[in-house]
N, C-alpha and C positions, 0 to 999 in steps of 0.2 A: 437577269433572274438567277442564273447559275452562280454568278459571282457573289451575289448576296447570300445565297444558300451556303456557299462555301465558307464565307466569313462567319455566318451564324454557327455552322458546324464547328469551325475552328475555335470560335469563342466559347462554345459550350464545352468543347474538349479541354481548353485551357482552364476554364472555371472548375471543371471536375477534377483536374489535376491539382489545382490549388486547394480545393476542399479536402482531397485525399491527403495531401501533404500536411495540412493543418491537423487533420485527424491523427495521422501517424506520429507527428512530432509533439502534438499537444496532449494526446490521450494514450496512445498505444505504447510509445517508447517510455514515458514516465511510469506507466503501469508495470511494464516488464522490469524496469530497474527496481521499483519498489518491491515487487514480489520476489525478485532475486535476492534482495537484502533481508527478506523475511518479514516485511511490513505488511500491513493491511491496506489495500487500495480502496478508496472511495472515489468512484469514477463520476460523481455528480459534477455540478458546475464548478465547484472549488477544486476538484481533483487533488484530494489530500492523501498523503502517504502517512499512515499512523503506525506507531510502534505499539505492539501488544504489551500490556502491563498486567501483572498479577494484582489481584485485589489486595493480597497481603502486602504487596509493596506500597500500596496507597495507605492502607489502614494501619500498618505496622503490626498487625496480628500475625502470629506464627502459624504456619501450617504444621501441626504437631506430628502428623504421620509422614515419615520420610518417604515412603513409597508414593503417597499422594502428592507431596511436594515435587518429587522427581518427575512424576507424570505431568504436573502442571507446567513445570519448566520445559519439559520436552515438547508439550503442545505449543509453547511459545517460541520454540527453536533455540532455547538457551540451554547450555550444558548445566546439569545439576551441580557439578563441582565448581563452576565459575560464576555462580549466582552471587549477588551482593549479600553480604552477611546481614541477617536480620537481627534486630535487637528487640527484646521483649519490651512492650510499652510499660512505662512506670506505673506502679500501682498507686491508686489514690489513698 
């Protein structure tokens, strides 16, 4: 009886260690790496590390106010002086 209980306890201990290792290397470590790079972590089933993007980068519209542009870039973790140059969209 004691032998069986000992094996059950050791099995549960081993299973708990495997689950914690999977959690650490599958969710926690990638999240820490993503956040250290300045990304946005989605910890759902897909565990996606996304890069923040300005809407103006997608649409091509300029942020006319330099102070607002600098604040937007700062919020994304990008330096205002090192941002990609924006081009005004062609007028129809």
